[in-house]
Backbone as XML, in Angstrom:
<?xml version="1.0"?>
<chain id="A" units="angstrom">
  <residue number="1" name="MET">
    <atom name="N" x="71.247" y="-11.556" z="85.593"/>
    <atom name="CA" x="70.223" y="-10.877" z="86.330"/>
    <atom name="C" x="69.442" y="-11.901" z="87.157"/>
  </residue>
  <residue number="2" name="ILE">
    <atom name="N" x="69.280" y="-11.608" z="88.408"/>
    <atom name="CA" x="68.572" y="-12.504" z="89.322"/>
    <atom name="C" x="67.181" y="-11.946" z="89.580"/>
  </residue>
  <residue number="3" name="ARG">
    <atom name="N" x="66.204" y="-12.785" z="89.386"/>
    <atom name="CA" x="64.837" y="-12.367" z="89.695"/>
    <atom name="C" x="64.404" y="-13.026" z="90.999"/>
  </residue>
  <residue number="4" name="TRP">
    <atom name="N" x="63.898" y="-12.224" z="91.834"/>
    <atom name="CA" x="63.411" y="-12.721" z="93.117"/>
    <atom name="C" x="61.913" y="-12.943" z="93.024"/>
  </residue>
  <residue number="5" name="ARG">
    <atom name="N" x="61.509" y="-14.101" z="93.463"/>
    <atom name="CA" x="60.077" y="-14.371" z="93.524"/>
    <atom name="C" x="59.584" y="-14.051" z="94.924"/>
  </residue>
  <residue number="6" name="LEU">
    <atom name="N" x="58.472" y="-13.434" z="94.965"/>
    <atom name="CA" x="57.874" y="-13.186" z="96.263"/>
    <atom name="C" x="57.181" y="-14.457" z="96.719"/>
  </residue>
  <residue number="7" name="GLY">
    <atom name="N" x="57.471" y="-14.849" z="97.895"/>
    <atom name="CA" x="56.869" y="-16.061" z="98.437"/>
    <atom name="C" x="56.166" y="-15.759" z="99.746"/>
  </residue>
  <residue number="8" name="PHE">
    <atom name="N" x="55.444" y="-16.724" z="100.192"/>
    <atom name="CA" x="54.707" y="-16.579" z="101.430"/>
    <atom name="C" x="55.241" y="-17.612" z="102.409"/>
  </residue>
  <residue number="9" name="HIS">
    <atom name="N" x="55.747" y="-17.147" z="103.512"/>
    <atom name="CA" x="56.251" y="-18.048" z="104.549"/>
    <atom name="C" x="55.393" y="-17.855" z="105.791"/>
  </residue>
  <residue number="10" name="GLN">
    <atom name="N" x="54.666" y="-18.886" z="106.125"/>
    <atom name="CA" x="53.820" y="-18.804" z="107.306"/>
    <atom name="C" x="54.476" y="-19.595" z="108.423"/>
  </residue>
  <residue number="11" name="LYS">
    <atom name="N" x="54.763" y="-18.930" z="109.507"/>
    <atom name="CA" x="55.367" y="-19.591" z="110.654"/>
    <atom name="C" x="54.273" y="-19.951" z="111.641"/>
  </residue>
  <residue number="12" name="LEU">
    <atom name="N" x="54.319" y="-21.180" z="112.098"/>
    <atom name="CA" x="53.394" y="-21.617" z="113.129"/>
    <atom name="C" x="54.006" y="-21.320" z="114.490"/>
  </residue>
  <residue number="13" name="PHE">
    <atom name="N" x="53.181" y="-21.198" z="115.490"/>
    <atom name="CA" x="53.647" y="-20.826" z="116.821"/>
    <atom name="C" x="54.545" y="-21.901" z="117.408"/>
  </residue>
  <residue number="14" name="HIS">
    <atom name="N" x="55.642" y="-21.468" z="117.972"/>
    <atom name="CA" x="56.546" y="-22.338" z="118.719"/>
    <atom name="C" x="56.878" y="-21.606" z="120.012"/>
  </residue>
  <residue number="15" name="PRO">
    <atom name="N" x="56.635" y="-22.217" z="121.150"/>
    <atom name="CA" x="56.849" y="-21.499" z="122.410"/>
    <atom name="C" x="58.308" y="-21.185" z="122.712"/>
  </residue>
  <residue number="16" name="LEU">
    <atom name="N" x="59.250" y="-21.894" z="122.082"/>
    <atom name="CA" x="60.658" y="-21.678" z="122.378"/>
    <atom name="C" x="61.449" y="-21.026" z="121.254"/>
  </residue>
  <residue number="17" name="ASN">
    <atom name="N" x="60.868" y="-20.942" z="120.054"/>
    <atom name="CA" x="61.625" y="-20.425" z="118.920"/>
    <atom name="C" x="60.708" y="-19.584" z="118.035"/>
  </residue>
  <residue number="18" name="ASP">
    <atom name="N" x="60.741" y="-18.291" z="118.236"/>
    <atom name="CA" x="59.887" y="-17.393" z="117.451"/>
    <atom name="C" x="60.396" y="-17.214" z="116.026"/>
  </residue>
  <residue number="19" name="HIS">
    <atom name="N" x="61.689" y="-17.423" z="115.815"/>
    <atom name="CA" x="62.268" y="-17.182" z="114.496"/>
    <atom name="C" x="61.851" y="-18.237" z="113.468"/>
  </residue>
  <residue number="20" name="TYR">
    <atom name="N" x="61.975" y="-19.503" z="113.826"/>
    <atom name="CA" x="61.680" y="-20.572" z="112.873"/>
    <atom name="C" x="60.247" y="-21.081" z="112.958"/>
  </residue>
  <residue number="21" name="GLY">
    <atom name="N" x="59.656" y="-21.037" z="114.108"/>
    <atom name="CA" x="58.309" y="-21.568" z="114.262"/>
    <atom name="C" x="58.343" y="-23.079" z="114.475"/>
  </residue>
  <residue number="22" name="LEU">
    <atom name="N" x="57.185" y="-23.680" z="114.461"/>
    <atom name="CA" x="57.055" y="-25.108" z="114.738"/>
    <atom name="C" x="56.439" y="-25.796" z="113.522"/>
  </residue>
  <residue number="23" name="SER">
    <atom name="N" x="57.140" y="-26.760" z="112.974"/>
    <atom name="CA" x="56.602" y="-27.471" z="111.815"/>
    <atom name="C" x="55.591" y="-28.513" z="112.273"/>
  </residue>
  <residue number="24" name="PRO">
    <atom name="N" x="54.649" y="-28.879" z="111.407"/>
    <atom name="CA" x="53.677" y="-29.913" z="111.786"/>
    <atom name="C" x="54.332" y="-31.259" z="112.088"/>
  </residue>
  <residue number="25" name="ILE">
    <atom name="N" x="55.418" y="-31.590" z="111.403"/>
    <atom name="CA" x="56.105" y="-32.859" z="111.685"/>
    <atom name="C" x="56.749" y="-32.824" z="113.057"/>
  </residue>
  <residue number="26" name="GLU">
    <atom name="N" x="57.301" y="-31.682" z="113.432"/>
    <atom name="CA" x="57.908" y="-31.563" z="114.753"/>
    <atom name="C" x="56.847" y="-31.700" z="115.843"/>
  </residue>
  <residue number="27" name="ALA">
    <atom name="N" x="55.678" y="-31.186" z="115.587"/>
    <atom name="CA" x="54.599" y="-31.301" z="116.564"/>
    <atom name="C" x="54.122" y="-32.745" z="116.682"/>
  </residue>
  <residue number="28" name="ALA">
    <atom name="N" x="54.202" y="-33.501" z="115.614"/>
    <atom name="CA" x="53.738" y="-34.886" z="115.610"/>
    <atom name="C" x="54.851" y="-35.883" z="115.912"/>
  </residue>
  <residue number="29" name="ALA">
    <atom name="N" x="56.033" y="-35.420" z="116.235"/>
    <atom name="CA" x="57.186" y="-36.309" z="116.415"/>
    <atom name="C" x="56.950" y="-37.347" z="117.505"/>
  </residue>
  <residue number="30" name="THR">
    <atom name="N" x="56.361" y="-36.968" z="118.614"/>
    <atom name="CA" x="56.118" y="-37.922" z="119.692"/>
    <atom name="C" x="55.146" y="-39.008" z="119.253"/>
  </residue>
  <residue number="31" name="ALA">
    <atom name="N" x="54.081" y="-38.610" z="118.572"/>
    <atom name="CA" x="53.122" y="-39.602" z="118.089"/>
    <atom name="C" x="53.761" y="-40.531" z="117.060"/>
  </residue>
  <residue number="32" name="ILE">
    <atom name="N" x="54.635" y="-39.996" z="116.229"/>
    <atom name="CA" x="55.330" y="-40.824" z="115.232"/>
    <atom name="C" x="56.268" y="-41.804" z="115.926"/>
  </residue>
  <residue number="33" name="ASP">
    <atom name="N" x="56.987" y="-41.350" z="116.944"/>
    <atom name="CA" x="57.881" y="-42.244" z="117.693"/>
    <atom name="C" x="57.101" y="-43.361" z="118.370"/>
  </residue>
  <residue number="34" name="ILE">
    <atom name="N" x="55.971" y="-43.035" z="118.978"/>
    <atom name="CA" x="55.147" y="-44.053" z="119.629"/>
    <atom name="C" x="54.635" y="-45.058" z="118.605"/>
  </residue>
  <residue number="35" name="HIS">
    <atom name="N" x="54.218" y="-44.579" z="117.451"/>
    <atom name="CA" x="53.745" y="-45.469" z="116.393"/>
    <atom name="C" x="54.857" y="-46.409" z="115.936"/>
  </residue>
  <residue number="36" name="ASN">
    <atom name="N" x="56.062" y="-45.883" z="115.757"/>
    <atom name="CA" x="57.183" y="-46.714" z="115.318"/>
    <atom name="C" x="57.542" y="-47.765" z="116.364"/>
  </residue>
  <residue number="37" name="LEU">
    <atom name="N" x="57.556" y="-47.392" z="117.646"/>
    <atom name="CA" x="57.840" y="-48.362" z="118.704"/>
    <atom name="C" x="56.754" y="-49.431" z="118.786"/>
  </residue>
  <residue number="38" name="ALA">
    <atom name="N" x="55.495" y="-49.042" z="118.633"/>
    <atom name="CA" x="54.405" y="-50.014" z="118.650"/>
    <atom name="C" x="54.515" y="-50.974" z="117.467"/>
  </residue>
  <residue number="39" name="SER">
    <atom name="N" x="54.926" y="-50.472" z="116.318"/>
    <atom name="CA" x="55.106" y="-51.333" z="115.154"/>
    <atom name="C" x="56.224" y="-52.340" z="115.386"/>
  </residue>
  <residue number="40" name="ARG">
    <atom name="N" x="57.327" y="-51.886" z="115.995"/>
    <atom name="CA" x="58.421" y="-52.817" z="116.297"/>
    <atom name="C" x="57.987" y="-53.864" z="117.321"/>
  </residue>
  <residue number="41" name="TRP">
    <atom name="N" x="57.224" y="-53.429" z="118.339"/>
    <atom name="CA" x="56.717" y="-54.356" z="119.361"/>
    <atom name="C" x="55.840" y="-55.421" z="118.699"/>
  </residue>
  <residue number="42" name="ASN">
    <atom name="N" x="54.911" y="-54.992" z="117.844"/>
    <atom name="CA" x="54.003" y="-55.936" z="117.188"/>
    <atom name="C" x="54.759" y="-56.889" z="116.275"/>
  </residue>
  <residue number="43" name="LYS">
    <atom name="N" x="55.764" y="-56.396" z="115.556"/>
    <atom name="CA" x="56.544" y="-57.276" z="114.686"/>
    <atom name="C" x="57.308" y="-58.300" z="115.511"/>
  </residue>
  <residue number="44" name="ALA">
    <atom name="N" x="57.897" y="-57.866" z="116.624"/>
    <atom name="CA" x="58.617" y="-58.798" z="117.484"/>
    <atom name="C" x="57.672" y="-59.841" z="118.067"/>
  </residue>
  <residue number="45" name="LEU">
    <atom name="N" x="56.475" y="-59.425" z="118.412"/>
    <atom name="CA" x="55.487" y="-60.360" z="118.943"/>
    <atom name="C" x="55.080" y="-61.379" z="117.883"/>
  </residue>
  <residue number="46" name="LEU">
    <atom name="N" x="54.866" y="-60.925" z="116.654"/>
    <atom name="CA" x="54.508" y="-61.842" z="115.574"/>
    <atom name="C" x="55.671" y="-62.759" z="115.202"/>
  </residue>
  <residue number="47" name="ASP">
    <atom name="N" x="56.889" y="-62.234" z="115.236"/>
    <atom name="CA" x="58.055" y="-63.071" z="114.952"/>
    <atom name="C" x="58.218" y="-64.178" z="115.988"/>
  </residue>
  <residue number="48" name="ASN">
    <atom name="N" x="57.756" y="-63.916" z="117.206"/>
    <atom name="CA" x="57.866" y="-64.891" z="118.293"/>
    <atom name="C" x="56.599" y="-65.737" z="118.414"/>
  </residue>
  <residue number="49" name="SER">
    <atom name="N" x="55.738" y="-65.706" z="117.423"/>
    <atom name="CA" x="54.474" y="-66.459" z="117.401"/>
    <atom name="C" x="53.594" y="-66.143" z="118.610"/>
  </residue>
  <residue number="50" name="ALA">
    <atom name="N" x="53.665" y="-64.928" z="119.087"/>
    <atom name="CA" x="52.859" y="-64.435" z="120.208"/>
    <atom name="C" x="53.064" y="-65.254" z="121.477"/>
  </residue>
  <residue number="51" name="ARG">
    <atom name="N" x="54.270" y="-65.765" z="121.658"/>
    <atom name="CA" x="54.610" y="-66.505" z="122.870"/>
    <atom name="C" x="55.586" y="-65.678" z="123.695"/>
  </residue>
  <residue number="52" name="SER">
    <atom name="N" x="55.552" y="-65.884" z="124.990"/>
    <atom name="CA" x="56.519" y="-65.184" z="125.828"/>
    <atom name="C" x="57.898" y="-65.762" z="125.561"/>
  </residue>
  <residue number="53" name="SER">
    <atom name="N" x="58.927" y="-65.001" z="125.856"/>
    <atom name="CA" x="60.279" y="-65.407" z="125.512"/>
    <atom name="C" x="60.878" y="-66.386" z="126.514"/>
  </residue>
  <residue number="54" name="GLY">
    <atom name="N" x="60.211" y="-66.643" z="127.599"/>
    <atom name="CA" x="60.762" y="-67.568" z="128.576"/>
    <atom name="C" x="59.806" y="-67.787" z="129.732"/>
  </residue>
  <residue number="55" name="ALA">
    <atom name="N" x="60.222" y="-68.623" z="130.638"/>
    <atom name="CA" x="59.403" y="-68.903" z="131.814"/>
    <atom name="C" x="60.320" y="-69.000" z="133.021"/>
  </residue>
  <residue number="56" name="LEU">
    <atom name="N" x="59.828" y="-68.572" z="134.138"/>
    <atom name="CA" x="60.564" y="-68.678" z="135.385"/>
    <atom name="C" x="59.984" y="-69.858" z="136.151"/>
  </residue>
  <residue number="57" name="VAL">
    <atom name="N" x="60.808" y="-70.862" z="136.377"/>
    <atom name="CA" x="60.364" y="-72.063" z="137.081"/>
    <atom name="C" x="61.115" y="-72.128" z="138.396"/>
  </residue>
  <residue number="58" name="TYR">
    <atom name="N" x="60.364" y="-72.254" z="139.473"/>
    <atom name="CA" x="60.969" y="-72.286" z="140.805"/>
    <atom name="C" x="60.546" y="-73.567" z="141.498"/>
  </residue>
  <residue number="59" name="THR">
    <atom name="N" x="61.516" y="-74.328" z="141.942"/>
    <atom name="CA" x="61.232" y="-75.526" z="142.738"/>
    <atom name="C" x="62.058" y="-75.449" z="144.009"/>
  </residue>
  <residue number="60" name="SER">
    <atom name="N" x="61.435" y="-75.807" z="145.092"/>
    <atom name="CA" x="62.125" y="-75.738" z="146.372"/>
    <atom name="C" x="61.570" y="-76.816" z="147.289"/>
  </residue>
  <residue number="61" name="ARG">
    <atom name="N" x="62.439" y="-77.295" z="148.161"/>
    <atom name="CA" x="61.980" y="-78.263" z="149.168"/>
    <atom name="C" x="61.144" y="-77.577" z="150.229"/>
  </residue>
  <residue number="62" name="ASP">
    <atom name="N" x="61.382" y="-76.265" z="150.418"/>
    <atom name="CA" x="60.719" y="-75.536" z="151.489"/>
    <atom name="C" x="59.346" y="-75.014" z="151.096"/>
  </residue>
  <residue number="63" name="GLY">
    <atom name="N" x="58.949" y="-75.179" z="149.863"/>
    <atom name="CA" x="57.641" y="-74.683" z="149.441"/>
    <atom name="C" x="57.753" y="-73.377" z="148.685"/>
  </residue>
  <residue number="64" name="ASN">
    <atom name="N" x="56.926" y="-72.427" z="149.030"/>
    <atom name="CA" x="56.871" y="-71.149" z="148.319"/>
    <atom name="C" x="57.978" y="-70.201" z="148.762"/>
  </residue>
  <residue number="65" name="LEU">
    <atom name="N" x="58.147" y="-69.134" z="147.974"/>
    <atom name="CA" x="59.094" y="-68.083" z="148.329"/>
    <atom name="C" x="58.561" y="-67.301" z="149.524"/>
  </residue>
  <residue number="66" name="SER">
    <atom name="N" x="59.502" y="-66.776" z="150.320"/>
    <atom name="CA" x="59.074" y="-65.880" z="151.394"/>
    <atom name="C" x="58.652" y="-64.547" z="150.778"/>
  </residue>
  <residue number="67" name="THR">
    <atom name="N" x="57.989" y="-63.710" z="151.554"/>
    <atom name="CA" x="57.540" y="-62.414" z="151.058"/>
    <atom name="C" x="58.725" y="-61.559" z="150.618"/>
  </residue>
  <residue number="68" name="GLU">
    <atom name="N" x="59.795" y="-61.597" z="151.388"/>
    <atom name="CA" x="60.992" y="-60.821" z="151.040"/>
    <atom name="C" x="61.618" y="-61.318" z="149.740"/>
  </residue>
  <residue number="69" name="GLN">
    <atom name="N" x="61.724" y="-62.645" z="149.577"/>
    <atom name="CA" x="62.283" y="-63.204" z="148.343"/>
    <atom name="C" x="61.398" y="-62.878" z="147.142"/>
  </residue>
  <residue number="70" name="TYR">
    <atom name="N" x="60.093" y="-62.955" z="147.324"/>
    <atom name="CA" x="59.168" y="-62.656" z="146.234"/>
    <atom name="C" x="59.285" y="-61.194" z="145.812"/>
  </residue>
  <residue number="71" name="ASP">
    <atom name="N" x="59.324" y="-60.280" z="146.775"/>
    <atom name="CA" x="59.441" y="-58.850" z="146.456"/>
    <atom name="C" x="60.753" y="-58.548" z="145.736"/>
  </residue>
  <residue number="72" name="ARG">
    <atom name="N" x="61.851" y="-59.175" z="146.184"/>
    <atom name="CA" x="63.144" y="-58.955" z="145.541"/>
    <atom name="C" x="63.146" y="-59.496" z="144.108"/>
  </residue>
  <residue number="73" name="LEU">
    <atom name="N" x="62.580" y="-60.683" z="143.905"/>
    <atom name="CA" x="62.507" y="-61.271" z="142.575"/>
    <atom name="C" x="61.637" y="-60.430" z="141.651"/>
  </residue>
  <residue number="74" name="LYS">
    <atom name="N" x="60.524" y="-59.941" z="142.169"/>
    <atom name="CA" x="59.629" y="-59.094" z="141.371"/>
    <atom name="C" x="60.330" y="-57.801" z="140.956"/>
  </residue>
  <residue number="75" name="ALA">
    <atom name="N" x="61.079" y="-57.188" z="141.878"/>
    <atom name="CA" x="61.807" y="-55.950" z="141.565"/>
    <atom name="C" x="62.903" y="-56.194" z="140.534"/>
  </residue>
  <residue number="76" name="GLU">
    <atom name="N" x="63.621" y="-57.321" z="140.658"/>
    <atom name="CA" x="64.677" y="-57.630" z="139.694"/>
    <atom name="C" x="64.110" y="-57.886" z="138.302"/>
  </residue>
  <residue number="77" name="LEU">
    <atom name="N" x="63.004" y="-58.601" z="138.228"/>
    <atom name="CA" x="62.378" y="-58.843" z="136.924"/>
    <atom name="C" x="61.859" y="-57.552" z="136.307"/>
  </residue>
  <residue number="78" name="ALA">
    <atom name="N" x="61.256" y="-56.707" z="137.131"/>
    <atom name="CA" x="60.729" y="-55.436" z="136.617"/>
    <atom name="C" x="61.853" y="-54.550" z="136.100"/>
  </residue>
  <residue number="79" name="SER">
    <atom name="N" x="62.972" y="-54.492" z="136.802"/>
    <atom name="CA" x="64.069" y="-53.629" z="136.350"/>
    <atom name="C" x="64.751" y="-54.194" z="135.104"/>
  </residue>
  <residue number="80" name="GLY">
    <atom name="N" x="64.732" y="-55.498" z="134.937"/>
    <atom name="CA" x="65.390" y="-56.097" z="133.787"/>
    <atom name="C" x="64.549" y="-56.150" z="132.535"/>
  </residue>
  <residue number="81" name="PHE">
    <atom name="N" x="63.231" y="-56.098" z="132.680"/>
    <atom name="CA" x="62.358" y="-56.299" z="131.533"/>
    <atom name="C" x="61.475" y="-55.100" z="131.210"/>
  </residue>
  <residue number="82" name="GLN">
    <atom name="N" x="61.605" y="-53.993" z="131.913"/>
    <atom name="CA" x="60.800" y="-52.825" z="131.614"/>
    <atom name="C" x="61.587" y="-51.834" z="130.787"/>
  </residue>
  <residue number="83" name="GLY">
    <atom name="N" x="60.874" y="-51.012" z="130.040"/>
    <atom name="CA" x="61.519" y="-49.975" z="129.256"/>
    <atom name="C" x="61.361" y="-50.203" z="127.774"/>
  </residue>
  <residue number="84" name="ALA">
    <atom name="N" x="61.659" y="-49.176" z="127.018"/>
    <atom name="CA" x="61.453" y="-49.230" z="125.571"/>
    <atom name="C" x="62.440" y="-50.142" z="124.875"/>
  </residue>
  <residue number="85" name="GLY">
    <atom name="N" x="63.621" y="-50.316" z="125.411"/>
    <atom name="CA" x="64.630" y="-51.129" z="124.747"/>
    <atom name="C" x="64.482" y="-52.621" z="124.948"/>
  </residue>
  <residue number="86" name="SER">
    <atom name="N" x="63.633" y="-53.050" z="125.861"/>
    <atom name="CA" x="63.520" y="-54.478" z="126.164"/>
    <atom name="C" x="62.172" y="-55.042" z="125.784"/>
  </residue>
  <residue number="87" name="PHE">
    <atom name="N" x="61.590" y="-54.553" z="124.693"/>
    <atom name="CA" x="60.255" y="-54.976" z="124.327"/>
    <atom name="C" x="60.210" y="-56.377" z="123.760"/>
  </residue>
  <residue number="88" name="VAL">
    <atom name="N" x="61.337" y="-56.944" z="123.350"/>
    <atom name="CA" x="61.331" y="-58.267" z="122.737"/>
    <atom name="C" x="61.232" y="-59.344" z="123.805"/>
  </residue>
  <residue number="89" name="CYS">
    <atom name="N" x="61.799" y="-59.108" z="124.982"/>
    <atom name="CA" x="61.878" y="-60.174" z="125.977"/>
    <atom name="C" x="61.061" y="-59.864" z="127.222"/>
  </residue>
  <residue number="90" name="THR">
    <atom name="N" x="59.807" y="-59.531" z="127.047"/>
    <atom name="CA" x="58.944" y="-59.229" z="128.172"/>
    <atom name="C" x="58.370" y="-60.528" z="128.716"/>
  </residue>
  <residue number="91" name="PRO">
    <atom name="N" x="58.485" y="-60.768" z="130.026"/>
    <atom name="CA" x="57.958" y="-62.014" z="130.572"/>
    <atom name="C" x="56.437" y="-61.990" z="130.656"/>
  </residue>
  <residue number="92" name="ALA">
    <atom name="N" x="55.845" y="-63.148" z="130.708"/>
    <atom name="CA" x="54.384" y="-63.231" z="130.837"/>
    <atom name="C" x="53.996" y="-62.830" z="132.251"/>
  </residue>
  <residue number="93" name="ALA">
    <atom name="N" x="52.890" y="-62.120" z="132.377"/>
    <atom name="CA" x="52.442" y="-61.647" z="133.690"/>
    <atom name="C" x="51.709" y="-62.729" z="134.433"/>
  </residue>
</chain>
């Protein structure tokens, strides 16, 4: 003989899924992801003794970079070092 217990299931509002609702963890998922990424960033920074991972040294007989060369170098560095996956090797500003 199977006895059924009456239970109470409260569904929270979910704009895309009326059947299952929205769990509190699902609502906090973005904040949890940001917290985890920040923790990894801080650990990587502490592991590196809070130093940048490298330096860009430029020497030339002609002096400074031209405006076009500077803009191209800045764009290449930004594309190579930006984003969530490259948090360990961010150059110093």
